[in-house]
C-alpha positions in Angstrom: 78.9 -184.2 7.8 82.2 -184.9 6.0 80.6 -188.0 4.4 77.9 -186.1 2.6 78.9 -182.4 2.3 79.7 -181.6 -1.3 81.8 -178.5 -0.4 85.4 -179.5 0.1 86.3 -176.4 2.0 83.6 -177.0 4.6 84.7 -180.7 5.0 88.2 -179.4 5.6 87.0 -176.8 8.1 84.9 -179.4 10.0 87.8 -182.0 10.0 90.4 -179.5 11.2 88.1 -178.1 13.9 87.5 -181.6 15.2 91.1 -182.9 15.1 92.4 -179.7 16.7 89.7 -179.3 19.3 92.2 -179.6 22.1 94.1 -176.6 20.7 91.2 -174.2 20.5 91.6 -172.8 24.0 94.4 -172.6 26.6 91.9 -173.9 29.0 91.9 -177.2 27.2 95.6 -177.7 27.2 96.0 -181.0 29.1 99.7 -181.6 28.4 100.6 -181.1 32.0 97.9 -183.6 33.1 99.2 -186.2 30.6 102.7 -185.7 31.9 101.5 -186.3 35.5 99.7 -189.4 34.5 102.8 -190.8 32.8 104.9 -190.1 35.9 102.4 -191.7 38.2 102.2 -194.8 36.0 106.0 -195.1 36.0 106.0 -194.8 39.8 103.3 -197.4 40.0 105.3 -199.8 37.8 108.5 -199.3 39.9 106.6 -199.8 43.1 105.5 -203.3 41.8 109.1 -204.1 40.7 108.8 -203.4 36.9 111.1 -201.2 34.8 108.2 -199.7 32.8 104.5 -199.3 33.0 104.2 -201.3 29.8 105.8 -204.3 31.5 103.5 -203.9 34.5 100.4 -203.6 32.3 101.1 -206.6 30.1 102.5 -209.2 32.5 99.1 -210.6 33.5 97.5 -210.2 30.0 97.5 -212.4 27.0 100.4 -210.5 25.4 102.7 -211.0 28.5 105.4 -208.5 27.3 105.5 -205.1 25.6 107.6 -206.7 22.8 104.7 -209.1 21.9 102.3 -206.1 21.8 104.6 -204.2 19.4 105.0 -207.3 17.2 101.3 -207.6 16.9 100.8 -203.9 16.2 103.5 -203.8 13.6 102.0 -206.9 11.9 98.5 -205.3 11.9 99.9 -201.9 10.8 101.6 -203.3 7.7 98.4 -205.1 6.6 96.3 -202.0 7.4 98.5 -199.9 5.3 98.1 -202.2 2.4 94.3 -202.2 2.7 94.3 -198.4 3.1 96.5 -197.9 0.0 94.1 -200.1 -2.0 91.2 -198.0 -0.9 93.0 -194.8 -1.7 93.7 -196.1 -5.2 90.0 -196.8 -5.6 89.1 -193.3 -4.4 91.6 -191.7 -6.8 90.3 -193.7 -9.7 86.8 -192.5 -8.9 87.9 -188.9 -8.7 89.7 -189.2 -12.1 86.6 -190.8 -13.7 84.5 -187.8 -12.7 87.1 -185.3 -14.2 87.6 -183.7 -10.8 91.0 -182.3 -9.8 91.7 -182.3 -6.1 94.5 -180.0 -5.1 96.9 -182.0 -2.9 95.1 -185.3 -3.9 92.9 -187.2 -1.5 93.1 -185.6 1.9 91.7 -186.9 5.3 88.6 -184.7 4.9 87.9 -186.2 1.5 88.1 -189.9 2.5 84.7 -190.6 3.8 83.0 -188.4 1.1 84.5 -190.3 -1.8 84.3 -193.7 -0.1 80.6 -193.1 0.0 80.6 -192.2 -3.7 82.5 -195.3 -4.5 80.1 -197.5 -2.6 77.2 -196.1 -4.4 78.9 -196.3 -7.8 80.5 -199.7 -7.4 77.9 -201.6 -5.2 74.8 -199.5 -5.8 74.7 -199.2 -2.0 73.4 -196.0 -0.3 74.2 -196.1 3.4 71.4 -193.5 4.1 68.8 -196.0 2.8 69.9 -198.6 5.3 69.8 -196.4 8.4 66.0 -196.6 9.0 66.4 -200.4 9.5 69.2 -199.8 12.1 67.2 -197.9 14.8 68.2 -198.6 18.4 65.0 -200.5 19.0 65.6 -202.7 16.0 69.2 -203.4 16.9 68.3 -204.2 20.5 65.6 -206.7 19.3 68.2 -208.3 17.0 70.8 -208.5 19.8 68.3 -210.2 22.1 67.1 -212.5 19.4 70.6 -213.7 18.4 71.8 -214.3 21.9 68.5 -216.1 22.6 69.0 -218.4 19.6 72.7 -219.0 20.4 72.7 -219.3 24.1 69.1 -219.7 25.2 69.0 -216.3 26.9 65.8 -214.3 27.6 65.6 -210.6 28.5 63.0 -209.2 30.9 62.9 -205.4 31.3 62.8 -204.1 34.8 61.5 -200.5 34.8 61.0 -200.8 38.6 64.8 -200.8 39.2 66.2 -197.3 39.8 69.4 -196.6 37.8 72.1 -194.0 37.9 70.6 -192.1 34.9 67.2 -191.9 33.4 68.5 -193.0 30.0 69.5 -196.4 31.4 67.2 -199.4 30.9 67.6 -202.5 33.1 67.0 -206.1 31.9 67.2 -209.4 33.7 69.2 -211.9 31.6 67.6 -215.3 32.2 68.7 -218.7 30.9 66.1 -221.2 29.8 66.5 -224.5 31.5 65.6 -228.0 30.2 62.8 -228.4 32.7 61.0 -225.3 31.3 62.0 -222.9 34.0 64.6 -220.2 33.8 67.5 -219.0 35.9 68.8 -215.4 36.5 72.3 -215.2 35.0 73.0 -211.4 34.9 71.6 -207.9 35.0 72.0 -206.0 31.7 72.3 -202.2 32.0 71.4 -200.8 28.5 73.1 -197.4 28.5 73.3 -196.1 24.9 73.6 -192.4 24.8 76.5 -190.1 25.1 76.6 -187.5 27.9 79.3 -185.4 29.7 81.8 -187.4 31.7 80.7 -190.7 30.3 83.4 -192.8 28.7 82.8 -193.8 25.1 82.6 -197.5 24.1 80.3 -200.4 24.2 80.1 -203.0 26.9 77.7 -205.7 27.8 
């Protein structure tokens, strides 16, 4: 909505409603839950002999220490700020070229709207024209095709397997062998749609 809505007041209303959704009702106040989680994590870390949960969480990961994590984040943050500032300048230049005057300058609810305008003006690229080619079916076919070309994998749908939700499709992932046969390597659960209590993200 905030990418295509021309009314700035509505973009602001939508943005603020989304970013403050946890403040809309006392029933959604989860501060006490967050505090309990933090205390439990600290207890868990001490139980395993670590001073902090950060130390406990990173010791067997690539980072090894919280300090290494912070060093990486600070490095990325500085580079991300530089990139964001360059994009902001491009958005401000576009706004100036149209003769518009935005009270307070570019705000969070303006960013996607004017970024889309800049893309169309600078690259003659309209995101809405690309979307019909990015259907779930098309992207699934592309995924299977690429992994097939790179790794010799084949996907066989198994509608006979009962899953934990009707939206989920099951595929056997089979690897083609040199003798012309194939071997079962994995089972792929294709679970694409959001629903209550489902964690967001993408895994395969």
